[in-house]
Backbone as CSV, one residue per row, in Angstrom:
resi,resn,N_x,N_y,N_z,CA_x,CA_y,CA_z,C_x,C_y,C_z
1,MET,-50.675,-70.838,30.237,-50.092,-70.683,31.582,-49.472,-72.013,32.010
2,PRO,-48.209,-72.020,32.437,-47.541,-73.258,32.865,-48.278,-73.924,34.023
3,LEU,-48.073,-75.236,34.160,-48.748,-76.002,35.193,-48.425,-75.470,36.580
4,ALA,-47.175,-75.103,36.820,-46.787,-74.591,38.133,-47.573,-73.338,38.488
5,ASP,-47.921,-72.537,37.488,-48.677,-71.307,37.746,-50.147,-71.596,38.020
6,VAL,-50.754,-72.524,37.279,-52.177,-72.780,37.458,-52.473,-73.456,38.795
7,LEU,-51.457,-74.019,39.420,-51.664,-74.591,40.742,-51.973,-73.511,41.775
8,HIS,-51.510,-72.299,41.508,-51.639,-71.238,42.499,-52.447,-70.033,42.015
9,THR,-52.646,-69.907,40.719,-53.332,-68.740,40.167,-54.392,-69.171,39.173
10,PHE,-55.567,-68.565,39.287,-56.645,-68.847,38.339,-56.732,-67.722,37.318
11,GLN,-56.843,-68.096,36.055,-56.959,-67.120,34.979,-58.281,-67.332,34.244
12,GLN,-59.095,-66.293,34.169,-60.351,-66.394,33.426,-60.061,-66.729,31.968
13,TYR,-60.809,-67.734,31.467,-60.734,-68.195,30.087,-59.389,-68.833,29.739
14,GLY,-58.630,-69.179,30.769,-57.455,-69.991,30.533,-57.853,-71.448,30.350
15,TRP,-56.877,-72.323,30.161,-57.208,-73.710,29.841,-57.858,-74.423,31.035
16,VAL,-57.514,-74.037,32.260,-58.158,-74.643,33.424,-59.634,-74.243,33.476
17,HIS,-59.911,-72.963,33.266,-61.296,-72.474,33.253,-62.110,-73.223,32.193
18,LEU,-61.586,-73.339,30.991,-62.309,-73.999,29.914,-62.480,-75.498,30.186
19,THR,-61.487,-76.110,30.814,-61.602,-77.526,31.158,-62.699,-77.761,32.190
20,VAL,-62.774,-76.877,33.192,-63.817,-76.999,34.212,-65.192,-76.820,33.587
21,LEU,-65.333,-75.841,32.704,-66.617,-75.636,32.025,-67.001,-76.866,31.199
22,ALA,-66.018,-77.474,30.552,-66.290,-78.683,29.772,-66.738,-79.828,30.681
23,ALA,-66.132,-79.952,31.857,-66.525,-81.002,32.794,-67.949,-80.787,33.299
24,ILE,-68.315,-79.541,33.579,-69.681,-79.239,34.023,-70.671,-79.532,32.903
25,ALA,-70.310,-79.149,31.679,-71.179,-79.424,30.536,-71.359,-80.931,30.337
26,ALA,-70.286,-81.705,30.531,-70.378,-83.158,30.395,-71.313,-83.743,31.437
27,ALA,-71.212,-83.271,32.682,-72.108,-83.749,33.736,-73.552,-83.370,33.434
28,ALA,-73.754,-82.151,32.934,-75.099,-81.694,32.595,-75.696,-82.492,31.441
29,TYR,-74.853,-83.055,30.599,-75.329,-83.893,29.484,-75.555,-85.343,29.930
30,LEU,-74.624,-85.903,30.688,-74.667,-87.325,31.014,-75.708,-87.666,32.077
31,LEU,-75.899,-86.789,33.064,-76.831,-87.114,34.147,-78.280,-87.231,33.647
32,PRO,-78.805,-86.273,32.874,-80.167,-86.456,32.349,-80.270,-87.669,31.424
33,ARG,-79.212,-87.900,30.669,-79.211,-89.054,29.762,-79.307,-90.353,30.557
34,ARG,-78.588,-90.394,31.680,-78.630,-91.583,32.539,-80.030,-91.796,33.088
35,ARG,-80.663,-90.725,33.553,-82.006,-90.861,34.134,-83.010,-91.314,33.084
36,ARG,-82.939,-90.739,31.911,-83.888,-91.093,30.851,-83.671,-92.527,30.368
37,GLY,-82.466,-93.054,30.589,-82.188,-94.427,30.176,-82.645,-95.475,31.168
38,LEU,-83.029,-95.043,32.375,-83.511,-96.000,33.376,-84.916,-96.473,33.024
39,ILE,-85.193,-97.740,33.301,-86.443,-98.341,32.831,-87.624,-97.976,33.713
40,ASP,-87.442,-98.049,35.035,-88.593,-97.882,35.926,-88.456,-96.623,36.771
41,GLU,-89.594,-96.135,37.243,-89.633,-94.909,38.025,-88.907,-95.023,39.365
42,PRO,-89.001,-96.147,40.103,-88.223,-96.252,41.352,-86.728,-96.051,41.144
43,ALA,-86.188,-96.563,40.043,-84.763,-96.372,39.766,-84.459,-94.905,39.507
44,ARG,-85.357,-94.234,38.823,-85.163,-92.797,38.574,-85.198,-92.013,39.873
45,ARG,-86.133,-92.377,40.752,-86.229,-91.689,42.031,-84.985,-91.927,42.892
46,ARG,-84.428,-93.126,42.821,-83.197,-93.403,43.569,-82.054,-92.521,43.074
47,LEU,-81.982,-92.338,41.770,-80.951,-91.462,41.213,-81.164,-90.024,41.676
48,ASP,-82.410,-89.586,41.716,-82.711,-88.245,42.229,-82.211,-88.081,43.660
49,VAL,-82.498,-89.089,44.484,-82.093,-89.024,45.893,-80.575,-88.982,46.021
50,VAL,-79.883,-89.825,45.266,-78.423,-89.880,45.336,-77.817,-88.544,44.916
51,LEU,-78.302,-87.979,43.819,-77.784,-86.692,43.356,-78.079,-85.583,44.364
52,GLY,-79.249,-85.658,44.996,-79.580,-84.682,46.023,-78.623,-84.773,47.205
53,VAL,-78.278,-85.986,47.597,-77.333,-86.174,48.703,-75.961,-85.618,48.327
54,VAL,-75.522,-85.899,47.115,-74.228,-85.382,46.656,-74.230,-83.855,46.673
55,ALA,-75.318,-83.252,46.164,-75.415,-81.792,46.146,-75.404,-81.218,47.555
56,LEU,-76.090,-81.877,48.476,-76.130,-81.391,49.854,-74.760,-81.508,50.523
57,VAL,-74.061,-82.619,50.286,-72.721,-82.796,50.852,-71.781,-81.709,50.331
58,ILE,-71.875,-81.423,49.044,-71.035,-80.366,48.462,-71.362,-79.024,49.099
59,TRP,-72.649,-78.751,49.287,-73.060,-77.477,49.882,-72.536,-77.352,51.309
60,VAL,-72.715,-78.390,52.114,-72.257,-78.353,53.499,-70.740,-78.198,53.554
61,ALA,-70.028,-78.947,52.718,-68.564,-78.870,52.717,-68.091,-77.467,52.351
62,SER,-68.737,-76.856,51.378,-68.334,-75.499,50.969,-68.593,-74.487,52.077
63,GLN,-69.672,-74.674,52.839,-69.954,-73.763,53.949,-68.940,-73.947,55.078
64,ILE,-68.547,-75.187,55.318,-67.527,-75.441,56.349,-66.225,-74.747,55.969
65,VAL,-65.853,-74.849,54.692,-64.632,-74.182,54.224,-64.707,-72.681,54.465
66,GLU,-65.860,-72.092,54.186,-66.012,-70.644,54.343,-65.825,-70.195,55.793
67,PHE,-66.128,-71.070,56.739,-66.062,-70.688,58.145,-64.794,-71.177,58.848
68,THR,-63.848,-71.722,58.100,-62.604,-72.157,58.719,-61.755,-70.943,59.097
69,PRO,-60.988,-71.037,60.180,-60.111,-69.930,60.582,-59.142,-69.558,59.460
70,GLY,-58.992,-68.264,59.256,-58.132,-67.780,58.193,-58.852,-67.618,56.868
71,ARG,-60.013,-68.257,56.744,-60.789,-68.153,55.496,-62.030,-67.288,55.690
72,TYR,-62.551,-67.293,56.904,-63.793,-66.582,57.169,-63.624,-65.080,56.988
73,ALA,-64.597,-64.473,56.281,-64.630,-63.018,56.098,-66.086,-62.580,56.184
74,TRP,-66.358,-61.609,57.029,-67.724,-61.141,57.272,-68.441,-60.765,55.975
75,GLY,-67.734,-60.154,55.057,-68.373,-59.677,53.838,-68.488,-60.699,52.734
76,GLN,-68.004,-61.940,52.972,-68.018,-62.939,51.903,-68.504,-64.320,52.332
77,SER,-68.349,-64.662,53.598,-68.518,-66.051,54.009,-69.914,-66.434,54.477
78,LEU,-70.764,-65.471,54.788,-72.104,-65.818,55.239,-72.867,-66.504,54.104
79,PRO,-73.655,-67.524,54.407,-74.342,-68.289,53.342,-75.605,-67.592,52.827
80,ILE,-75.435,-66.346,52.390,-76.588,-65.581,51.912,-76.376,-65.036,50.502
81,GLN,-75.366,-65.546,49.811,-75.265,-65.227,48.393,-76.346,-65.993,47.630
82,LEU,-76.683,-65.513,46.456,-77.664,-66.209,45.616,-77.286,-67.677,45.422
83,CYS,-76.014,-67.912,45.134,-75.573,-69.285,44.860,-75.637,-70.158,46.105
84,ASP,-75.444,-69.558,47.287,-75.573,-70.335,48.516,-77.005,-70.833,48.692
85,ILE,-77.948,-69.954,48.423,-79.352,-70.306,48.638,-79.843,-71.295,47.585
86,VAL,-79.505,-71.068,46.334,-79.952,-72.007,45.300,-79.192,-73.326,45.407
87,GLY,-77.980,-73.284,45.972,-77.251,-74.531,46.215,-77.969,-75.424,47.203
88,LEU,-78.662,-74.813,48.161,-79.466,-75.586,49.107,-80.808,-75.971,48.490
89,ALA,-81.305,-75.148,47.582,-82.575,-75.464,46.899,-82.422,-76.642,45.940
90,ALA,-81.208,-76.877,45.435,-80.997,-77.936,44.445,-81.392,-79.322,44.962
91,PRO,-80.871,-79.777,46.119,-81.326,-81.089,46.595,-82.804,-81.107,46.954
92,LEU,-83.324,-79.991,47.468,-84.749,-79.935,47.805,-85.608,-80.069,46.548
93,ALA,-85.136,-79.548,45.434,-85.870,-79.678,44.174,-85.960,-81.130,43.730
94,LEU,-84.955,-81.923,44.084,-84.950,-83.337,43.702,-85.743,-84.196,44.673
95,TRP,-85.904,-83.735,45.905,-86.561,-84.550,46.929,-88.009,-84.151,47.179
96,SER,-88.318,-82.886,47.016,-89.622,-82.369,47.439,-90.534,-82.120,46.242
97,PRO,-91.834,-82.348,46.396,-92.778,-82.047,45.309,-93.125,-80.563,45.211
98,TRP,-92.650,-79.754,46.167,-92.986,-78.336,46.168,-92.305,-77.648,44.988
99,ARG,-93.080,-77.075,44.098,-92.565,-76.559,42.834,-91.627,-75.366,43.004
100,VAL,-91.750,-74.642,44.096,-90.927,-73.449,44.273,-89.444,-73.772,44.236
101,TRP,-89.048,-74.968,44.715,-87.634,-75.337,44.675,-87.159,-75.507,43.231
102,ARG,-88.013,-76.074,42.389,-87.650,-76.259,40.982,-87.606,-74.914,40.259
103,VAL,-88.506,-74.017,40.638,-88.499,-72.672,40.072,-87.190,-71.966,40.412
104,MET,-86.806,-72.034,41.674,-85.552,-71.401,42.088,-84.356,-72.049,41.410
105,LEU,-84.397,-73.367,41.272,-83.285,-74.074,40.638,-83.101,-73.625,39.194
106,TYR,-84.204,-73.450,38.478,-84.100,-73.033,37.073,-83.733,-71.558,36.963
107,TYR,-84.512,-70.695,37.596,-84.323,-69.260,37.400,-83.105,-68.724,38.152
108,TRP,-82.918,-69.168,39.392,-81.745,-68.715,40.129,-80.488,-69.459,39.667
109,GLY,-80.673,-70.734,39.285,-79.534,-71.553,38.897,-79.077,-71.292,37.476
110,ILE,-79.889,-71.725,36.510,-79.534,-71.508,35.105,-79.588,-70.018,34.761
111,GLY,-80.591,-69.328,35.315,-80.759,-67.927,34.959,-79.690,-67.013,35.504
112,LEU,-79.236,-67.246,36.736,-78.324,-66.305,37.381,-76.976,-66.916,37.762
113,SER,-76.981,-68.119,38.296,-75.721,-68.702,38.768,-74.751,-69.019,37.640
114,THR,-75.259,-69.167,36.427,-74.362,-69.415,35.292,-73.400,-68.250,35.076
115,GLN,-73.781,-67.049,35.542,-72.873,-65.910,35.408,-71.580,-66.157,36.174
116,ALA,-71.679,-66.895,37.270,-70.482,-67.209,38.052,-69.547,-68.140,37.286
117,LEU,-70.103,-68.953,36.399,-69.256,-69.830,35.587,-68.547,-69.049,34.492
118,ILE,-69.238,-68.048,33.965,-68.679,-67.260,32.864,-67.622,-66.287,33.372
119,THR,-67.916,-65.634,34.495,-66.969,-64.671,35.084,-66.742,-65.033,36.556
120,PRO,-66.023,-66.098,36.822,-65.836,-66.545,38.212,-65.032,-65.544,39.039
121,GLU,-65.516,-65.288,40.247,-64.796,-64.411,41.171,-63.805,-65.262,41.948
122,LEU,-62.677,-65.538,41.306,-61.720,-66.507,41.826,-60.316,-66.091,41.408
123,VAL,-59.376,-66.188,42.322,-57.995,-65.822,42.003,-57.029,-66.974,42.249
124,TYR,-57.460,-67.991,43.007,-56.551,-69.073,43.387,-56.700,-70.272,42.451
125,GLY,-55.593,-71.006,42.278,-55.552,-72.109,41.336,-55.883,-73.458,41.942
126,LEU,-55.497,-74.507,41.224,-55.879,-75.876,41.540,-55.422,-76.347,42.916
127,ALA,-54.328,-75.824,43.399,-53.798,-76.286,44.678,-54.518,-75.687,45.877
128,SER,-55.436,-74.758,45.637,-56.131,-74.087,46.734,-57.501,-74.699,46.973
129,ILE,-57.891,-74.795,48.245,-59.230,-75.270,48.581,-60.279,-74.297,48.068
130,ASP,-59.907,-73.016,47.908,-60.842,-72.015,47.389,-61.298,-72.376,45.973
131,PHE,-60.388,-72.930,45.188,-60.722,-73.329,43.813,-61.851,-74.350,43.821
132,TRP,-61.711,-75.366,44.647,-62.690,-76.449,44.679,-63.978,-76.038,45.378
133,SER,-63.857,-75.195,46.413,-65.066,-74.755,47.117,-65.868,-73.768,46.282
134,PHE,-65.255,-73.228,45.240,-66.001,-72.387,44.291,-66.641,-73.243,43.206
135,TRP,-65.847,-74.074,42.552,-66.331,-74.767,41.359,-67.288,-75.909,41.662
136,LEU,-67.053,-76.666,42.711,-67.938,-77.794,42.994,-69.377,-77.352,43.275
137,PRO,-69.617,-76.379,44.152,-71.009,-75.953,44.374,-71.647,-75.314,43.154
138,HIS,-70.901,-74.449,42.465,-71.483,-73.792,41.297,-71.739,-74.790,40.165
139,GLY,-70.806,-75.710,39.971,-71.010,-76.730,38.945,-72.190,-77.624,39.272
140,ALA,-72.347,-77.983,40.558,-73.467,-78.829,40.964,-74.798,-78.133,40.708
141,ILE,-74.878,-76.842,40.983,-76.120,-76.099,40.762,-76.544,-76.181,39.303
142,VAL,-75.628,-75.860,38.411,-75.975,-75.823,36.984,-76.257,-77.224,36.455
143,ALA,-75.451,-78.206,36.836,-75.656,-79.567,36.346,-77.004,-80.121,36.813
144,ILE,-77.366,-79.874,38.069,-78.640,-80.386,38.580,-79.811,-79.607,37.992
145,ALA,-79.624,-78.317,37.728,-80.684,-77.545,37.073,-80.983,-78.107,35.683
146,VAL,-79.948,-78.441,34.944,-80.148,-79.049,33.619,-80.739,-80.448,33.762
147,TYR,-80.306,-81.177,34.767,-80.851,-82.510,35.044,-82.354,-82.442,35.292
148,ASP,-82.786,-81.455,36.081,-84.210,-81.305,36.361,-84.972,-80.905,35.106
149,LEU,-84.354,-80.091,34.283,-85.003,-79.601,33.070,-85.099,-80.694,32.006
150,VAL,-84.010,-81.364,31.752,-83.944,-82.336,30.658,-84.329,-83.733,31.126
151,GLY,-83.810,-84.137,32.280,-84.044,-85.497,32.737,-85.372,-85.701,33.440
152,ARG,-85.857,-84.669,34.164,-87.086,-84.806,34.950,-88.263,-84.042,34.341
153,GLY,-88.019,-83.347,33.249,-89.112,-82.748,32.503,-89.691,-81.465,33.056
154,TYR,-88.917,-80.734,33.881,-89.435,-79.454,34.359,-89.597,-78.490,33.184
155,ARG,-90.749,-77.817,33.150,-91.021,-76.853,32.101,-91.544,-75.552,32.714
156,PRO,-90.762,-74.484,32.656,-91.204,-73.219,33.241,-92.286,-72.549,32.416
157,GLY,-93.131,-71.799,33.085,-94.173,-71.011,32.428,-94.258,-69.649,33.096
158,TRP,-95.262,-68.874,32.698,-95.364,-67.522,33.241,-95.655,-67.506,34.735
159,ARG,-96.380,-68.488,35.230,-96.611,-68.547,36.680,-95.294,-68.798,37.409
160,ASP,-94.459,-69.641,36.837,-93.145,-69.884,37.429,-92.289,-68.623,37.379
161,TYR,-92.380,-67.913,36.280,-91.648,-66.647,36.148,-92.068,-65.676,37.249
162,GLY,-93.366,-65.563,37.476,-93.853,-64.696,38.542,-93.382,-65.147,39.910
163,LEU,-93.365,-66.458,40.121,-92.892,-66.990,41.396,-91.399,-66.727,41.571
164,ALA,-90.647,-66.847,40.485,-89.209,-66.556,40.553,-88.969,-65.102,40.926
165,LEU,-89.721,-64.196,40.324,-89.573,-62.784,40.661,-89.971,-62.523,42.111
166,ALA,-90.999,-63.221,42.576,-91.431,-63.050,43.969,-90.345,-63.501,44.937
167,THR,-89.740,-64.654,44.680,-88.691,-65.149,45.574,-87.468,-64.234,45.530
168,LEU,-87.139,-63.726,44.359,-86.008,-62.816,44.251,-86.298,-61.481,44.939
169,THR,-87.542,-61.036,44.861,-87.926,-59.804,45.549,-87.731,-59.942,47.050
170,VAL,-88.162,-61.079,47.587,-87.975,-61.334,49.019,-86.484,-61.360,49.359
171,TYR,-85.711,-62.008,48.517,-84.270,-62.100,48.761,-83.620,-60.721,48.760
172,PHE,-83.858,-59.942,47.709,-83.216,-58.634,47.608,-83.721,-57.675,48.688
173,ALA,-84.998,-57.790,49.050,-85.543,-56.941,50.117,-84.861,-57.238,51.447
174,ALA,-84.392,-58.469,51.623,-83.699,-58.841,52.858,-82.212,-58.500,52.808
175,VAL,-81.582,-58.734,51.662,-80.130,-58.614,51.612,-79.667,-57.182,51.356
176,LEU,-80.459,-56.369,50.658,-80.021,-55.010,50.361,-79.830,-54.167,51.627
177,PRO,-80.797,-54.147,52.554,-80.555,-53.394,53.791,-79.339,-53.921,54.573
178,PHE,-79.123,-55.224,54.538,-77.964,-55.808,55.208,-76.677,-55.298,54.562
179,ASP,-76.642,-55.278,53.234,-75.472,-54.770,52.520,-75.192,-53.314,52.876
180,VAL,-76.239,-52.514,52.872,-76.073,-51.087,53.146,-75.629,-50.860,54.585
181,ALA,-76.227,-51.589,55.506,-75.923,-51.389,56.924,-74.493,-51.792,57.272
182,TYR,-74.005,-52.854,56.640,-72.695,-53.388,57.019,-71.629,-53.208,55.934
183,HIS,-71.979,-52.461,54.857,-71.022,-52.144,53.791,-70.424,-53.410,53.179
184,VAL,-71.298,-54.350,52.847,-70.898,-55.586,52.185,-71.636,-55.672,50.844
185,ASN,-71.460,-56.774,50.137,-72.004,-56.845,48.780,-72.612,-58.213,48.478
186,TYR,-73.410,-58.722,49.393,-74.111,-59.974,49.122,-75.200,-59.731,48.071
187,GLY,-75.324,-60.692,47.153,-76.301,-60.545,46.076,-75.888,-59.546,45.031
188,PHE,-74.688,-58.963,45.162,-74.157,-57.959,44.229,-75.041,-56.723,44.123
189,VAL,-75.747,-56.403,45.221,-76.553,-55.184,45.240,-75.996,-54.169,46.228
190,GLY,-74.842,-54.464,46.825,-74.192,-53.518,47.720,-73.304,-52.553,46.962
191,GLU,-72.587,-51.730,47.710,-71.758,-50.702,47.087,-70.501,-51.272,46.439
192,GLY,-70.024,-52.406,46.915,-68.780,-52.957,46.399,-68.931,-53.546,45.003
193,MET,-67.793,-53.930,44.432,-67.740,-54.529,43.104,-67.105,-55.914,43.206
194,PRO,-67.479,-56.830,42.293,-66.831,-58.141,42.295,-65.320,-58.014,42.104
195,GLY,-64.602,-58.980,42.629,-63.155,-58.933,42.531,-62.627,-59.174,41.129
196,GLN,-63.443,-59.776,40.265,-63.055,-60.048,38.890,-64.017,-59.342,37.939
197,ALA,-63.598,-59.204,36.690,-64.452,-58.580,35.680,-65.751,-59.367,35.539
198,SER,-66.874,-58.649,35.462,-68.173,-59.299,35.326,-69.138,-58.328,34.670
199,VAL,-70.376,-58.805,34.457,-71.398,-57.957,33.852,-71.722,-56.766,34.750
200,ILE,-71.479,-56.871,36.052,-71.736,-55.773,36.987,-70.927,-54.531,36.609
201,ASP,-69.764,-54.744,35.979,-68.904,-53.625,35.609,-69.575,-52.671,34.629
202,PHE,-70.544,-53.172,33.877,-71.186,-52.354,32.847,-72.418,-51.608,33.362
203,LEU,-72.746,-51.782,34.617,-73.982,-51.206,35.147,-73.796,-49.858,35.828
204,GLY,-72.560,-49.389,35.892,-72.331,-48.065,36.433,-72.246,-48.029,37.941
205,PRO,-72.227,-46.826,38.510,-72.035,-46.673,39.953,-73.279,-47.035,40.750
206,TRP,-73.053,-47.347,42.009,-74.120,-47.601,42.974,-74.657,-46.260,43.457
207,PRO,-75.954,-46.065,43.707,-77.025,-47.086,43.768,-77.783,-47.297,42.456
208,LEU,-77.503,-46.440,41.425,-78.228,-46.606,40.168,-77.992,-47.991,39.578
209,ARG,-76.842,-48.564,39.890,-76.525,-49.907,39.408,-77.567,-50.920,39.855
210,VAL,-78.120,-50.750,41.043,-79.108,-51.689,41.579,-80.360,-51.687,40.713
211,TYR,-80.823,-50.509,40.305,-82.017,-50.425,39.462,-81.771,-51.082,38.110
212,LYS,-80.619,-50.845,37.541,-80.285,-51.464,36.257,-80.208,-52.981,36.388
213,LEU,-79.639,-53.433,37.503,-79.533,-54.870,37.734,-80.908,-55.511,37.847
214,VAL,-81.817,-54.862,38.564,-83.171,-55.395,38.739,-83.888,-55.479,37.397
215,VAL,-83.800,-54.406,36.605,-84.442,-54.412,35.284,-83.837,-55.501,34.403
216,GLY,-82.521,-55.621,34.449,-81.862,-56.646,33.646,-82.298,-58.053,34.036
217,VAL,-82.420,-58.311,35.339,-82.863,-59.625,35.814,-84.292,-59.905,35.359
218,ILE,-85.176,-58.914,35.485,-86.577,-59.088,35.062,-86.653,-59.453,33.583
219,LEU,-85.897,-58.749,32.765,-85.937,-58.996,31.314,-85.282,-60.326,30.957
220,PHE,-84.163,-60.630,31.609,-83.465,-61.863,31.269,-84.267,-63.095,31.664
221,LEU,-84.872,-63.065,32.845,-85.676,-64.212,33.261,-86.914,-64.368,32.381
222,ALA,-87.456,-63.252,31.896,-88.556,-63.344,30.939,-88.075,-63.995,29.646
223,ALA,-86.869,-63.630,29.226,-86.323,-64.172,27.976,-86.118,-65.680,28.047
224,ILE,-85.753,-66.210,29.227,-85.552,-67.652,29.319,-86.863,-68.387,29.642
225,THR,-87.960,-67.639,29.740,-89.283,-68.239,29.900,-89.995,-68.359,28.564
226,VAL,-89.819,-67.360,27.706,-90.567,-67.277,26.444,-90.442,-68.539,25.595
227,PRO,-89.244,-69.093,25.361,-89.159,-70.290,24.499,-90.011,-71.449,24.997
228,TRP,-90.081,-71.650,26.315,-90.861,-72.757,26.863,-92.358,-72.495,26.710
229,VAL,-92.764,-71.251,26.883,-94.176,-70.902,26.712,-94.595,-71.088,25.261
230,VAL,-93.763,-70.636,24.341,-94.058,-70.791,22.918,-94.124,-72.265,22.541
231,ALA,-93.172,-73.059,23.043,-93.172,-74.494,22.735,-94.414,-75.177,23.292
232,ALA,-94.843,-74.790,24.501,-96.043,-75.391,25.088,-97.282,-75.043,24.269
233,ARG,-97.395,-73.803,23.834,-98.531,-73.407,23.009,-98.534,-74.131,21.670
234,ARG,-97.359,-74.335,21.126,-97.262,-75.047,19.850,-97.695,-76.497,20.001
235,ARG,-97.270,-77.112,21.116,-97.683,-78.505,21.349,-99.190,-78.605,21.517
236,ARG,-99.773,-77.654,22.253,-101.223,-77.674,22.430,-101.933,-77.466,21.105
237,ALA,-101.412,-76.554,20.285,-102.027,-76.307,18.976,-101.928,-77.527,18.083
238,GLU,-100.768,-78.178,18.097,-100.605,-79.394,17.292,-101.530,-80.486,17.786
239,GLY,-101.707,-80.577,19.103,-102.626,-81.571,19.659,-104.046,-81.322,19.205
240,ARG,-104.468,-80.049,19.180,-105.817,-79.723,18.708,-105.963,-80.025,17.230
241,ASP,-104.905,-79.736,16.456,-104.961,-80.021,15.016,-105.107,-81.512,14.764
242,ILE,-104.364,-82.310,15.530,-104.450,-83.765,15.351,-105.832,-84.257,15.739
243,GLU,-106.358,-83.721,16.851,-107.679,-84.137,17.298,-108.748,-83.747,16.282
244,THR,-108.624,-82.552,15.720,-109.594,-82.091,14.725,-109.530,-82.940,13.472
245,THR,-108.293,-83.241,13.036,-108.123,-84.063,11.844,-108.688,-85.450,12.048
246,THR,-108.414,-86.019,13.224,-108.916,-87.359,13.523,-110.433,-87.377,13.555
247,THR,-111.001,-86.359,14.162,-112.467,-86.302,14.268,-113.101,-86.151,12.903
248,SER,-112.532,-85.282,12.071,-113.113,-85.052,10.755,-112.943,-86.230,9.837
249,ALA,-111.930,-87.064,10.125,-111.668,-88.213,9.278,-112.505,-89.424,9.636
250,GLU,-113.265,-89.358,10.751,-114.076,-90.500,11.153,-115.195,-90.729,10.153
251,PRO,-115.437,-91.991,9.776,-116.498,-92.269,8.804,-117.880,-91.898,9.355
252,VAL,-118.699,-91.394,8.496,-120.057,-91.005,8.866,-120.993,-92.159,8.538
253,THR,-121.719,-92.617,9.552,-122.651,-93.724,9.346,-123.963,-93.171,8.838
254,PRO,-124.360,-93.578,7.634,-125.621,-93.064,7.086,-126.808,-93.510,7.940
255,THR,-127.747,-92.619,8.081,-128.985,-92.967,8.798,-130.065,-93.371,7.818
256,LEU,-130.868,-94.287,8.231,-131.960,-94.781,7.377,-133.225,-94.042,7.660
């Protein structure tokens, strides 16, 4: 697509889309690497705070854009999409010791928000504020989720999986009646369809689509939990093996 066209039109899997994905991947690689390269814990905490501030500024700016005259739309602009909520959870995960924010960042961020990167609901190109208000918040969510996972050592387990399902249950229980009452599609559980091709297209008509979506989310979040659980069990088993070997190898002092 010529440069003049990409300024005004976004094309899924075009060179602009792939370039943005590469930039997000680079940030997701470099930020954890930077944190792990810092010598002392205070320096690491300062980096956490700075990244949290950046994420919060991006979130606030994107919400302001949504509410500007000519941009505001009742069915799209309210800050109750999954990505809106996890976008606010991202800085809290870096600042607060409360584990629920990290759970939401991993499961809602890496688990669900990555779908927005693969099939972005976007039609406007580089010259539009819509382009930046879409990519900056979504990119920040995924990059910080990887930062927390790789750089800060977050490791999900089955309790986290259960907590993720609990938070999502609360979310869907709140947003589904709102969608039905006002004929909107927040959380993608309403009657409408995304403006661009996405995985939702394969789930069939509403309301059966909602049940399929829920089952799919339950299974997918379980799938991204299993590798960490298996790795943790393997580490514990290896630790026991080393301890057993060390104990058995200790010299026995003969008694007289």
